[in-house]
DRENVOVO-407676 format. One record per residue: residue in three letters; x, y, z of N, C-alpha, C, O in turn. Coordinates in steps of 0.05 Angstrom, whole numbers, plus 5000, padded with zeros to 4 digits. Layout:
REM residues N
alaXYZXYZXYZXYZ...
END
This chain:
REM residues 703
met665640687647667940537650667540257634665540187621val670240097638670539887619669539647650670439667673thr667339417638666939287664667838997655668938927635asn666938837677667838517667665538347664665638137676arg663238407647660338317640661138247609659238207594val663138247601663338267576665838047567668138037577asp664537847541666937667534667237687503665437627488val669837787495670737797469671337567456673637537464arg670837357440672037097434673037147395671737277379phe674737047391674436957366675436767357676836617370asp674936727327675536447318676836417292675136417274gly679136387284680336407259683736617266684736697287pro684436637239687536727240688336987252690037097239ala687337147280687737337286689237337314690037127325arg689537537322691137577354690337837362690438047349thr689637817385689638117404691738367399694138377393asp690638477403692738767393692438977421690839167422ala693938917438693039117462693839327454691939487453ala695839417447696839667435695339827421695740077420ser693639697409691439897392689039907401687139917386leu688839897432685739877434684640137432686440307436pro682440227427680740497426680240577457679740417476glu680340887457680040977480677240917498675140977487ala677140827519674840707534673240957545673040997569ser671941137521671041397533668441457506668641387483thr666841547516663741617505664241837479663041817458asp666242037486667542177470668542097449668142177426ala670441887459672341817433670641627413671541557391ala668041537423666141377404665741507382665541377361gly665441777380663741947360661441877358660541787337leu660141927382656841797376655242047370656342267371pro652942017364650842327361651042477381652042367401pro650242717383650542877412648242807425646342707413gly648542857453645842787472645042527484643142507499val646842277477646042047476646941987509648742147516arg646141797528646441747549647541407543646141237532val650041367552651141147543654041027562655641177574thr654140747562656140657582658340567562657540477541val660940577568662440397554662740127570663040137594leu662639887557662539657581665139507571666239357587glu666339547547668739457536670439467507669339417485thr672039497508673539517484675939337474677239217491phe676439327448677539007437679539217414679239457408ala681739017406683039057384684338817370685738667384phe683938767346685338507337687038587312686538777297ala689038417310690438407282690638137266690037927276ser691438177241691537847230694237747237696437857237ser693337487244696437367258697637277236699437117242ala697537317213699137227194701037467177702737437159gly699837697190700637977182698838027161697337867149gly699238347157698538507130695538487136694638387156glu693838637113691138707110689438547110687738537127tyr689538397092686838117086687437907096689837847097ser685537757104686137487122684237307098681837337094glu686137107086684336937065681736797079679436777070val682636717105680436567124679236777141680736917154pro676036817141674836997156675136957184674936727193val675537157201674737147227672837167238671737387237arg671836957254668737017267669437157299671137057313leu668037377306667837507334665737437339663837447324thr665637317372663037327380663037507408664737467425ile661537647412661737857432659337767455657137777444thr659137687480657437607503656737837516658637987517val654837937527655038087551652637977570650537887561his653137997592652237857616650538067629651238307628asp647937977644646338117652645638337639646038557649ala644738297618644438547595641138587583639438417587asn640638817570637638837553638938857522640239047513ala638438657510640338657481639138917472640839087465ala637038977471635939277450637539487461637839697448arg638539457481640839727491642939707490644539847502leu643739487472646839487466647639457441646339317425val650139597434650839607405653439587412654339637434val655239447383658239477387659039617361657739547341leu660839797360661839967340664439917333666240017346val664939757313667139607301668439827280666939927263arg671139897282672240007253674639847247676339757263glu674539837215676039707200677039857178676040067171pro678939747166680639887144678539957124677539767113trp677640227116675740317098672740307107670840397094ala672840207129669540187138668740197169670140057184ala666740337181665940237209662940197208661240277192arg662740017231659739917234659439887258661139847276ala656339927257654639897280652839627290650439627286val653739447300652439237309650639177335651239187359arg648239117324646139047347646138717360646838497352phe645238797378645738497393642538277391640638347379ser642738097402641037877404640337767430642237687444ala638337747437637637617465638137377468637437197452gly639837317497640437027491638236957521636237087528ala639736677535638336517556639736697582641936807578asp638536697603639636777621640837057628642737097643asp638937257613639537587613642337547600644037657614thr643037467583645537497558644837617535642537567525ala646537767524645937817491648637737481650737707493ser647937707456650937677442650937797408648837777396ala652937887397653437917373655637807361657837767371glu654337757334656737617317657437737290655737807274leu660037757285661037887260663637737251665137627267thr663937747223666137687210668037957198667438177190ala670337827201672538047188674437887172674837647175glu675738067151676837937127679438107125681438007115arg679638387134681238597137681638727162679838777179phe683638757163685538807191687339077188688339137167pro687639207211686839127231684339237246683739467238ile682939147266680539237270680639257300682139127314asp678439477310678039557336675639547344674339537323gly673539557368671739607370671039697392672839647408val668539837404667839917434664639767434663239747414val664039677463661339507465659939787481661039947496leu657739787474656540027488653739917504652439727495glu653140027523650739997535648940257536649940437549phe646340317523645340567526643440567548642440367559glu643040827554640640847575637840767566636240667582asn637140807543634240737530634640557508636940497504val632940467493632840357468632740557439633440507416ser631540807450631040917428634141047414634541067389asp636041137440639141187432640441007421642341077407ala639840697425641240557413640640577386642340657370glu638240517378636840487353638740777337640240787318asn637940957353639141267333642041177329642541167305cys643641127342646441107345647140867316649040917301val645340637313645340507286644540627264644940507243thr643240897262641540987243643841197240643941277218trp645541287256647541487254649741407238650941577226phe650441187238653041037220652040997207653540837196ser649241007188649240987165649040787149648840777125leu648940527173649540237159646840057155647039817152thr643940197155641740047156640540157132641240387124pro638840017120638140127095635640367100635040527083glu634740347121633440637130634040857128632741047119gly637240857138638541087138639541237117641841227109glu637141427106636641577082639241807076640541837056his639441937098640642187096642842217117642442157141leu645342307107647042317130646242657144644742807132pro647342717167646342977178647443197159649243167143pro645743487167646443677150648943797151650043807173pro650943917122653143947133653644247144655944327150trp650944417148651744627171649244677181647344557170asp648644867202646344867218645045087205646545207189glu642445177208639745317196640745637193639345817185thr643045677200644245997198645645997171646046227162gly646345807159647945837131650745767132651445557143phe652245917121654745857114656345957140658145817148gly655846187152657046277180659046517160659546537136asp659946687186661546837168664546807169665746627180ala665446987155668746877155670246937182669747107200gly672346727181673046727205672146507223673546457243asp669646357217668946187233670445887230671745867209glu670545697244671945457243668945337226666645357234met670045217200668445097187668744757192670844657185ala667144617203668044347205666844117189664344107186leu668043977182666543727165665243527191666543347202asp662543587198661343487220661743197223663543097209glu660243017241660342827237658842537241658242387260pro658642557212656442377200657242187200655342057191leu659042047205660341787203662041717229664441657230gly660541737247662141597271664241827294663941857318glu666341957274668142107288668242387270667842397246ala668642557283668642837276670442847260672442707263phe670243047234672643087216674343317224673243527231pro677243307224677943537238677243747224676143727201arg677943967236676944287231679044437210681444377208val677744617196678844757182678745037184676645167181asp681145167190680545437194681345687170682845667151asp679845897178679546047162682246227171683046217194val683346407150685446567158685446807150684846827126ala685747017161684947297149687447367133689647337144val687547457109689547557094689947847096688047997091pro692247927103694847737113694647747137693247877153arg696647537140696547447176699647377179700247167168ala701547497191704447507188705347227203707647127199asp703647117220705046847226704146607213704846387220val702646657194702346397178702746477151703646297137gly702346727139702746767122701546587096700546377103pro701446657068702446837057700747057056698547037067ile701647347041699647537037698947447001700647446982leu696147367001695547296975695047476954692847586953ala697147536934696947726909695647516889696847336876thr693047576887691847366866692247446841691047656838pro693747346815694047466788691447596779689247486778ser691947776773689647886748688547686738690147496738pro685747626725684647546707685847626681685947456664arg686547816677686747896647689347666640690847526654arg689047726610690047486589693047616588693947826595leu694247326574697347396566697647626546699947726546asp695247756524695847986514695048196520695148376504asp693948236548694148436563696148596579696048796594ser697948456572700248656582700648886575699348986557leu702949036593703249336589704349476568704749716568gly704949246544705649316524708149246520708849236497ser709949196537712949116536713248826525711248686528ala715048736515715248456500716448306520717248466537pro716948116526717947936546720747896537721647866514val721947906559725447866555726047646570724647566589asp728447526560729747286583730947386605732247596604ala730447226631731047266653732147076660732446866648his733247146690734446846700734146866726734647066739val733346656734732646706768734746446787735346236776leu735246486805737146336830735246326852734346546859ala734446126865734046036889735745886899736645686887glu736645986929738645836941737445866974735946036984met739145586990738845617014740545467029742345377015pro740645397055743245187063742244877059740044787067ala744044747046744044477040742744257059741544047052ser743244347087742544187115742044397140743044617143ser740444307154739944467182739344217200739443977195arg738544397227737444197256735544387256735444617249val734144237265730844267283731144507287733444577290asp729244707289729444947303731645187288731645417296asp733345077267734845277263733545457243731845357228val734045667241733345887220734145927196735846107194val733645837177734645847151733646077131731246137131thr735446177115734146377097734246327070736346247061val731946347055731746237025732146477007730346637012thr733346556990734046786973733446746944734846606929val731646876938731146936911731547186902730947416908ser733447036876734847296856733947276831733347056822leu733547556815732547586790734147756767734247996773ser735047686748736847856739736747806705735347626696arg738248006687738348006660740647766656740447646635thr742447696670744547516664744547316684743247336704glu746047136678746546856692747446866720749346996728leu746146736734746246736763748046456776747846226768glu749546546796751246336804750746246836751446416853ala749846066844749645946872752646036887754746026874thr752646116917754346116925755445906945753845776958gly757545876948759145626961757045336966755545306946asp756845206977756044936973752744936986752044757002ala751145136977748945186980746545006967747044916945ala744844956976742244766958741544986943741245196956ser741145006915740845096898739245116871740144946857gly737345246859736045106830735645456821735145666834thr736245366787736545596776734145556748733845336737ala732645806741730945796713731446006700732646216706arg729945936675730946216650727946256639727246186617pro726446366654723446376642723646726623725646876621ser721346776613721646996595719647166613717647046623val720047406618718347576641718547866618720147966601ile715947916629714948216620716348506637715048606655pro718248586631719548716643717848966663718449056686asp715849026648714449256667712149136682710549296692asp711748876686710348696709712048616736714148486736asp710848696756711748546775711948216772710148086761val714348096785714147806791713147736816713947866836ile711747586818710247476844711847216850711647016836val713247216871714947006882713246906903712347076919thr712546596906711546466928713046246937714146106920leu713246196957714846046974712445786991710845847009ser712845526980711645296994713245107002714444926990pro713345187037715544987044714444717056712244727067arg715744467056714744227068716444147084718444097071gly717044107112718444047135719344317151719944307175tyr719244567133719944807145717044967153715044937140arg717245137176715145337174716245627168718645677167leu714645777163714946087163716146197188714846177208ala718946327189719346457215716846657219715046687203pro717046797242714446887254714747237247716847367252gly713247317239713547577216714247547192715047747180gln714147287178715247207154712647207132710447117141gln712847277111709847297092711347037071713747037067ala710346907063710646687036710446797010710746656990glu709847097008709547196979711247436981711147577001gln713347526955713347716958713847806929713747626911arg714548076922714748146891717848256891719248346909leu718448186860720748286853720648396821719348276804his722148616815721948766789724348696775726648726783leu723648606750727248526735727948846730726749036718pro730748816745733149056736733249166710733249016690arg733349376708734349506680736849356667737049216647gly738849476690741249446677742149166669740349006673glu743849076662744148786649745548626675745748386678arg746448806691747948656711747348596741748148456760asp745048836736743748846766742048636779740748486765val742148626799740648366814737948476830738248676844ala736048366827734248396851733248196868732647996855ser732748156896733147966905731048006933730848236943cys729647796944728047786963729247556985731047436975thr728847507004729447357024727147277039725747467046phe726346987047725046897069726346727088728146567084asp725246787109726346627134724346377143721946387146leu725846157146724245907151725245737179727645747185val724045647190724345507219724245197206722245057203ala726645137202726544787204725444617228726544607250val723344497223721144287238721244027236720743897256asp721943887210720543567215723343437205723743467181val725243297221727143097209726742987191724642867190gly728642977165728742797145729743047120731043257119arg728042847100728543017077725943237071723643157068ala726743537069724943657069725643887035727843937025glu723043977027723144137005721744397012720244477030val723144516986722044796982721144826958722244666943thr719844936948718745066924717645326920715745456929val719445376902719345716903718445776863719545716842val715945916870713545936846713746176829712546356841leu714846276804714646516803711846556786710746366774arg710746796786708346856768708447116758709747276771gln707047186735706547466737703647546727702047606744ser702747546701699947626694697647396694695447426683thr698447176706696746966702697146736731699046746747pro694946576733694946376754697846186747698946056766leu699146166718699845916716703246026714703846206699pro704945886731707545986738708946026708708145916687ile711446226710712746236687715746116698717846106685ala715346036727718245876728717045836759715645966775thr718545526757718445296784721145236792722745136776ile721645286812724545186826723644966851721945026867leu724644776852724144586882727044516891728644416875val727544556913730344536923729844336947728544406967ser730744106945731043886971733443936985735643946975thr732643977017734843937034734243747059732143617061asp736043747074736343567094735643657120737143837128ile733643597137733143747168733743487183732543277179arg736543507209737143327225736343357251735043567254pro736543207274735943287298737043487308739443467302ala736443737325737543897344740443807350742143967342glu741343617360744043507369745843487348748243477354thr745243477327746743287307748743487292747943707285arg751243397288752943577278752543567250752143347240leu752543787236752243817206754843767186757143827192arg754043637162756543527143755243607117752943697117gly756843597093756643727067754543527060754643317073arg752943557044752143357024751443426996751743676995ile750543326973750343386953747343506954745443376962ala747143746945743543846947742443746915743643706894arg739843716922737743596898736643846891736144006909ser736043916864734244116860732244036830733243866815arg730344116825729344136799727744406791725944496805ala728244486774727444736760726744756737728344696719val723844836730723544906697722545186690721645346706ala722745216672721445566667719345466643720245286628thr717045556639715045476625714045736614713645916630glu713545766588711445976577708545856581707645656571pro707146096601704346046594702945976574703146156558asp701345746564699745716539697945876542696545836562pro697346056528694446226528691646046530689746096545ala691945806509689045696514689045606545687145626559ile691145506552690245306587690045586607689045556629val691245866598691546086615688046156618687046206640ala686746146597683246146586681245976597678846036596leu682045766608680945506624680745606654682745706665pro677945556669678245616692679845436710680145196709thr681145656731683745506745682645536773681045706779ile683945286792683845336821687045326823687945126813ser688545476832691245456845691445406877690545546894val692745196880692845156906696345056914697644866905asp697245276934700245216941699945196966699345376981glu700544936972700544807000703044807021704644627016ser703644967041705844837055704944697088703044757102leu706744537092706144287107708944277131711344257128ala707744297149710144257174708544207197706544327204glu709843957210708343877236705643757235703943717252gly705643707211702443587202700243767195698043687186val701144087201698944267191700144357168702444427161ser697144327153697144447124695944697118693444697120thr697344947111697045207101696845207068698745217052leu693845207061693045277033692345537021690845707032thr693345547001693245886994691945806964693045706945phe689245896968687745856940688346116917689546326920ser687146026899686746276881685846176856687046036841leu683146276852681146236835680946446810680346686813val681246326788680746526764679046386742679946186732ile676646506736674246356725673446636701672346836710gly673946616682674346756664674647056675676847086686glu672947336675674447496680674347596708674847826716glu673647376721673547416763675247276774676247076763ser675947346793678047206816676947226835675147386839ala678147026855677647056888679746906893680846776875ser680646926928683646776937681846746965679646846971cys683546556979682346497010685346347019686646247001val686346327044687446217059686246017082684846097100lys686945767079685645567099688145397108689945317094val687845357138689545167154687944927161685844927175ile689444677149688344437165689944407190692444407185pro689444377216691144337234692144077231694544047236asp690643877222691643607224691243457193689543277192lys692343517174691843437146691143127144689043037135arg693442987155692642727154690142597165688642447153met690042667193687342657199684642727187682542607189tyr685242957171682743067156681942917134679642927127ile683942757121683942627095683042297101681942137085arg683842247127683042067136680141987140679041777132arg678942227157676042167158674442247130672242147125val675442377116674142397083674442037072672641947057leu676341887079676141667068674941527082673541357070glu674841537109672441317125670041427113668641247103gly668841727110666441787104665541657080663341557079leu667641657056666941427034666241227040664141137032ala668041057060667540797068665240767074664040557067thr664040947088661240927109658840907082657040737076val659541107073657341117044657040877029654940767023arg659640787022660140517006658640297022657740087011ser658340347051656740037067653340137057651739957052arg652840367054650140417053649440377019647240327010val650940397009650240306978650339986981648539856970thr652039886992652039586985649339507000648239316990ala648139637022645439517033643039527016641039377018ala643639736997640939776976641139536961643239406959his638839496950638539246931637639316900638639206880arg635639496899635539586873637539836864638240036877pro638139776840639939916824639140186828640840356830ala636640256831635640586832636540686868637340896877asp635940476878636740616910639840636912641040786927arg641140446893643840476898645840706891647940786901arg643840796865644941016852644541246870646141436870ala642141216888640541506902642541466930643441666940ala642941256939644741226966647941366960649241466978ala649141356930651441336927651541666923653341786934asp649441826906649042106900648842256928650042466932ser647542146943646642296972649142246981650842426976gly650142036994652342037005655142246998656242377015leu655942236962657142416953656342656961657742766978glu654642756955653543026960654343196986655243426988asp653442967006653743077032656943107042657843307055ile658142927035661742957040662443107021664443227029gly661743206993662343426981661543676985662843866976thr659743676995658243947005660344067036661144297040arg660743867049662643907068664944017066665744197080leu666743857040669743997028668544317020669444527030phe666244297000666344516988665944767016666844987014val664644707037664044977058667144997069668345217067ser668344787079670244817095672644917083674045067097leu673544847057675944927037675645177030677745307030phe673245317022673145567013671545737024669245677032asp672545967026671546187039669046297018669046266993glu667046437036664546557024665246716991664146676970pro666646836995667147006966668246836944668246906921ala669546556954670746366929668646136923668546006902arg667046076945663945966943662546046925661445896909leu662146376926660546466911661146506882659346516865leu664146516875665446556853664946276834664446286810leu665146006851664645776842662045736837661445606817trp660545816851656945766848655645886823654245786806asn656946196828655746336802656846326773655846406752asn659046196777660646076746660845766740662645636729arg657945696753658745366753658045286722659145086713ala656445426708656545396678658845426663658945376639ser660645516677663145526658665345466668667345616666leu665345226682667545046694668244836673669344636681asp667944846654668244616642671144596633671944826628gly673044406630675944436628677744476659680244486661leu676344506676677644646704679444466706679144216704ile682744666710683644546725684844636752684644866760ile686144466764687444456795689844466784690744316766gln691144676796694844626795695744676820694644826836thr697644566825698144606853701244576854702144576830thr703344546872705444576887705144246887706344116870gly704044156901703943876910701943736923702243516933glu699043936926696943886938694843666928692943726915phe695443406936693443206915692442976935692542736929asp691543066961690742896980687742926982686242746987ile687043166976684143216980682543166951682843306931pro680642946954678742856931677443136916675143216923trp678843266896676843556890674843496876672743626876glu675243266859673143176842670243156855668243226843ile670243036882667643016891665943286911663843286924val668443556904667343816912664743836907664143766885his662843926922659643926917658844196912659244356930leu658044266894657844646896654644626902652844486893val654644866927651644976936651445276937653245436943ser648345366929648745616933649045716965649145526981pro649245986976649546016997646745937018646545877042asp644945966998641945867015642045547010639845447012gly643745397005643945097006642844996975642844746972asp642145106959640744996929643044836919645444846925ile642044686902643644546883643344606854641744786850asp644444526834643444536810644144266791646244246778pro642344096792643043836778644643816765646343626768ala644844016742647143996718649644056719651343986703his650244216746652844246757653344216781653244416796arg654043956790653843876822657443856832658643986849phe658243666818660843716828663143746811662943696787leu665543836821667143906807667943746785668643846764gly667943446791668943256766667343266752668243216729asp664743326753662643286733663443506701662043496681his666243706705666143876690669243806673670643986662gly669843526676672243446662674843506678676843506665leu675043546698677243646722679143476718678943236722thr681643616708684443506712685643686729684943906736arg687943536735689943616757693043666747694043496732trp694343866754697243916747699043966769698444116788val701543836765703243986784705544076768706643996747tyr705844346787707144516773709744366764710744176777gly710944476735713544326728712744406698711444606692pro713844226683713944216650711144176633709543996638ala711044356615708444336609707644086597709243946587leu705044016598704443716592703943716561703243916548pro704443466550703743386518700543496516698743486532arg700643606494698043696473696343396461693943356459his698443256454698042976445699642776447701942796455phe698442546440700742336443699842096425697542016421asp702142016414703041746396702741566405704541546421val701441386406702041146417701740926392700240896372ala704140766403704240566382704640286391706240206407arg702740136377702539826385704339696399703839616421thr706939636383709339516400710339706422712239636435arg709039946427710340076451707840116474707440326487thr706539926475704239946496703739646509703339446495arg703739646529703939506563702039476576700539676580his701439256585699739226615700439086631702138926624ile699739096655700438966685697538946689696039146689cys696138586693693638516700694838216715694937996704pro695638286748696438056759694237786762692237796777asp694737656753693437386769694237356796696637306796tyr693337356821695137396843695237086851693236946846arg697236976863697336796876695236726901694236506904ala694936946916693436976940690736966943689937196944pro688736776945686336796933684736996937683237046918ala684737176965683937366980684137626956682837836957tyr685737576941686937836931685937816898686038006882arg685037576892684237526856681537746855679837806871leu682037846828680038066822678237916802679437876781pro675837826801674537606779674837826747675437746724phe674338056756673138246732675438386722675138556704val677938346731680738406717680838266690680738386669glu681138026693681237876663679637956639680237926616ala677638066648676238216621677038486613676838576590glu678038616634679738856632682238826614682738956594arg683638626625686638546606685138446581686238546562gln683238276572682238266548681838466527682238466503phe680638706549680038876530681839106523681239246504val684339176538686939286529688139086509688839186488thr688238846514689338706498688338816465689538936447lys685038716466684438756439684339026430685039066407arg683539246444682339526437685439616436686039696413leu687139606450689839776445692439596438694739676440his691539346430693739166416696339196437698539266429ser695839136464697539206487698938876492697838666488ser701038926501702438646509703138636544704038816558thr702538386551703038396576706738436586708538316575val707138596604710238606624710438346635708838256652ala713038206621714438066631716438076639718038236629pro717437876664716537786680714137976692714138216687asp712137846710710638006718711138046750709537986768asp714038186753714038226778716238406779717438436758ala717138556802718438826806720438876788720539086775gly722238646785724138616753722438796727722839026718gly720538586721719738686692718738876692718738956668val717139086711716539306719719039496717718539696703thr721339486727724139596720724439606698724539836689gly724839416681725939346652724239506632725039576610leu720939586645719839666624720339996624720640146605leu720440056653720140376659723140456649723540656636ser724940306656727940406650728040426623730240516617gly726540386602726540406571724640606562723240726578pro724640636539721640726519719840626521719640406509phe717940696533714540606516712440856515713241076521asp709440806506708440936497705940956517704441156520leu705740716529702440726550703240426566704340226557leu702240506594702640316612699540326625698240526630his698640036627696240046640696339856660696939636651phe695939856681695739666707693139646724692239826738ala692239406721690039346736689839166757689338926754gly690239276783690639066801690339206825689139426825his691239086849691339236875693939496882696139516871gly692839636899695039906905694439886938692739736948glu695739996950696440016980697740196989699440296974trp697640287014699640457019700640307047699040187062thr703240317052704740227081703440297101701640457099thr704240177124703240357148704640517163703840627183gly707640547150709240677170709340987165707841097149asp711041117179711141407182713041577164714941657178pro713141667139710241737131710241407112711941257105pro707741427109706441167088707641207062708141427055his708140977043709040947021706940837002705940637013pro705940876980704740696959705740476950708140476953arg704940256940705940086925703639956909701339946917leu704739846884702739636864703839436880706139426889leu701639256883701938986889701838766868699538716859leu703638646858704138436836703338186836702138136857ala703437986820702037776817702637596845700837496858gly705337566852706837426867705737556902706737476922phe704137706901704737806925702637686948700237736944asp703137566967701837456985702537587021704937627028pro700737627036700737797058702237547074703937637090ala702137337075702437097092705136967091706036817107asp706637077060708936947054710537187035710037237012ala712437307051713537487039715737417006718037327006val714437476988716037446961717737646943716837846931glu719837566944721037766933720537926904720037776885gly720638176899719238286875715838236870714538246850ala715338206893712138196893710338436896707938436897ala712138676898710438906901712939166883715339166877tyr711239316881712839556864712939846874711540006860ser714239956895714040206904714640456888716040456868ala713440696900714440986887717440976887718641026866asp718740916912720940896911723040756889725140826879asp721640536886723640356863722440526832723740526811leu720340646836719640816801721140986806722541016785arg722141216830724041456830726641306817727541396796arg727641136827730541016819730140916792732140916777asp727540796781727640636752727340916727727940876704leu726341196740726141306730727841586720727441766703ala729641546737732341686746734441586716735741746703ala734241336713735541156697734341146670735641066650arg731941226669730541196640731941306625733241506631asp731841146594732641176567729941266555728541076547ala728941496552726341606545726141616517724241526505asp728141706505728341756474726141956470724241916454gly726142186484724542406474721142346494720042516507ala720442106490717342016494716642116521718142096541arg714142226521712642236550709642086551707442186550pro710241836554707641676560705541716574705341916588ile703641526571701341536584701041286605701241056597val700541376633700041186647697741146659696741346671phe696140896661693540886674693540666703693240426700leu693740746718693940616746690740566757689740736771asn689640396752686840276759687640126784687739886784ala688240276805688840116830688440246850689340476849cys686840166875686440316897687840486904690140416908asp687440706907688240966928691940986923693441026942val692740956896694541026889695541296871697841366864gly693041416867692741686853692841906857692842096842arg693041886894693842166901696242156916697541946918leu697242396929699442376937699642356974697542356985ala701442356985701142257011702242497025704442567019ser700642637046702042857062703542777074702942617092ser706042847071708842817092710243047085710443107062ser711343207105713043437106715643387091717143567085ala716043097083718543047073718343047037719942947021gly715743217032715343177004713243036993712742827006ala711843076975709342926961709842696966708942596987gly711142546949712042296954710642066945711441846953gly708242086928706841876921707741846888709242006877phe706441626873706641566850705941796829706841806806pro704241986839703442216817706342406814707742466795glu706442446833709442646839712242496828713942636817val712442266832715242136812714342076788715842036769phe711942066786711741976753711642206737712942206717leu710142436744710942726732713142816729714142876707arg714642836753716743006757718642726742721042756747gly718042536730720242396721719442386690720842236676gly717742526680717842496652715442376639715542306615ile712942336657710742246643709542446636709742656648gly707742406608706142656600702942626614701842836621ala701642396619699142406637699042146647699841946637leu697642206674697041976690694241936702693142116715ile692941696699690341696708690741506732691541276730gly690041606753689241416779686941376793684841446783cys687141286816684141256839685241396871687141336885ser683341556875683841696897683541506920685241506938trp680941286918680441126944679340906927679040916903ala678840656947678840396939676440366918674240446925val676840266897674240246874673939876870675739716876asp671539806862671739516859672039506832671639686816asp672939196824674239196800671539206771671739296748gln669339086785667439076761666639436749666739506726ser666239566767665639886765667839986752667540126733ala670239926761673440016745673139906722673940066705gly672439706714673239596691670539826671671539936652ile668939856675666739996661667440246658666840356637phe669040386677670040626673672740616646673040776628val674040436652676540406635675640356608676740466588arg673740226606672640156570671740386559672440446537glu669640586578668940796569670441006556670041126535phe672941026580675241246572676841186552677841376541tyr677540906544679740836527677140866499677741036482thr674940746495673040776472673041076471674341146451arg672341256483672441606475675141636462675041676438leu677741606475679741646467680841516437682941576426leu678941336428680041176405677441256387677141126367gly676041426392673641516373674041656358675741846360arg672341606334672941816310670342036307668041976302pro671142286312674242366313673742336341671542346351pro676942286357678042276379676542426404675842656399ser675942346427675842606448678142616462679842446466ser677842916469679843016489679642816517677842666524val682242876529681942746555679942826574678842646587ala679443026576677343226592674643066587673342966605his673943076559671942986548671142646553668942546557ala673442546551673342286557672842226586671042076593leu674642386604673842286632670742366640669442246658ala669842526627666842696632665542416630664442316650ala665742306610663442126592663841846612661941736623ala666541766613667441536635665741576662663841436669arg667241846679665541866698662441776703661541646721glu661041906680658041876678657141576669654741526672arg658741376659657641206648658141006678656140876683ala660240986695660740886711658640906733657740716747arg657841226735655541336754653941156748653540996767ser652541126725650440936715649640696729647340626734arg652240546739651840326754651240366785650940176800gly651140626794650240636820652240546845651640386864asp654740696840656840656850659140926863658841156855leu660740886876661641166887663941186864664641406858asn665240966852667940986832667441206822669141356830trp665641346804664841496778667141676786668741746768leu667441766810669142036823671741986832673542146836ala671541706833674441686846676641736825678441866835tyr676841686806678841726778679742006784678042156793val682342096781683542326777685442336754686742136752ala686042526735687342526715689742736719688942956726tyr692042716716694242856710695142936686697042816676ala693843156671693643156638692543436634691143586647asp694143456606692643696594689843676588689243476575pro688043846594685543686592684443726556682143666548arg686543846541685643856513687443616502687643576478ala688343486517690443246501688943096490686743096500thr689542906466688542756448690342506439692742526435val688942296437691142126429691741946403689441886397thr692641876392692841746359695141486372697341486381phe692441206364694140986362693940926331692240976313ser697040776334697440736309698440356310699040246289
END
């Protein structure tokens, strides 16, 4: 229970935040198991100026009366980090702890342990002292566990990672029946030549919470038209008439009705006017914009057509009115060279924060499939990012380069192993492990799951062995695809159409000392010119017209709303003084790309900014920069999955572009692998922070 023995004082531009006080319980503190401890006090502070950064550090002083300093610890949680701080003994049986904070909000809990060893173990548990060499093991000594067990990312970082549940296939109340496409290739069909077909997906344009709505997917040899004012989309794929068409539904904002499966099969009718149809019943769940992605496949994991239909879900008591429905549809002939590459397909359904992930893995002539459910997707990702922040704290505490690299590798291995064990079932893990030497050019393709940092997934054998030559998926030049138009195989980049944005921030706390060197590099090597003016209007002017390459080096952040939205922070940004045009959001981008005069170009975009390379898990659609850029016609996007420091970020950038500019030029996949290895040599986590949405074989010609 909270006592009156504690004084918490602060000096600097902060304010108390009573609404954010952490729970006063030892369970909520996320401590090592078996410790005996009392919560003495909780506290929470926000910046008095608003925003995340404080230009003037805030000093916290915590004093405990009638106490043994050796048995006291204060746990402090900040954005991107958690700390365990020891107390010092003072006069008259008092103990005190001091710390400074520059990023907000922060909260904390003051703990009194029954014995000194438990207090020491707590500090080690939080991995914030140089002697904290290893995080706890990712699983117990019994191994991976049996199918159906809950695989948890345990608690190496102070708070338990939310669980991930195995799902037996099939399971009617979750779905889907996973019909993994055969690993046979395009030339292995039953002998019939592909023919043009027409696909129509339609559903009600608006619904209310708890309404049951029906999605109808129809397949025919003749053109199909939607009925009435339904939300609909059409595509015209090439279909092998003797093969089944596998239809998969991935809803966001809806969940499958009881007894429904997310996957069905259709067969192209023989008659010119005949129509084959299947239906899916969904329950409307989350108020706001919702999306349903319909994916059609045949003999390979690559889709032959994708239709995305956007609808509205309104509160239960709302009266429905007509609206203009939005849809996107694309039919793409699978590229045999891409089909031959190792592939992990991830179809995600998301409603009420629950993510259902359907995996299909094809490597060579082998395949596997599984379904996993993450009961709280946002919390799961938050724990992963907090884990990375804690490992970063351990790296910072190391002084020698070799120690920094060892700490970074060890921490990434531990977190990556937990991801590997929790996200894939045993057959899928065995497939990846046994084929680890055949993963070069690996593609993660998805309906819109890019929250998970796939690059740090770490391969281990069933016995816990590792292969130093094939550890992380990111070691293999991993690239990502969002289902949609085929990505370009080659880019022609003209000097006159190459731009960069490297903000010189007016707020001192935001200035990045190594960005100037990055600006000079892209100016000299890419012959890039700066975007002017350096505000949101200047970005709009660039993105609304034709360009070949845009490089951004600066700050990116996610807003704190629900759902959160990403934005790029430009030169005028100051958290203490709102300036018009000082930030550029994904919503701004969606507007600008819709009005873009593209002249057929599909440019390259490199966002060298913290945490804008991943999509946001919200049931109202994927919503991040990657989704908007790629659906808006961009041909390749490189971004960051978590916070990176500007020095090692510059190392990655220089190596990546140098490889692309080489003679002969490297492909995107090989340039990624080389840049990751170059950044890794510095002994930081950033080498696996970078993600690429691109054709792995793509090359660039600069002229």
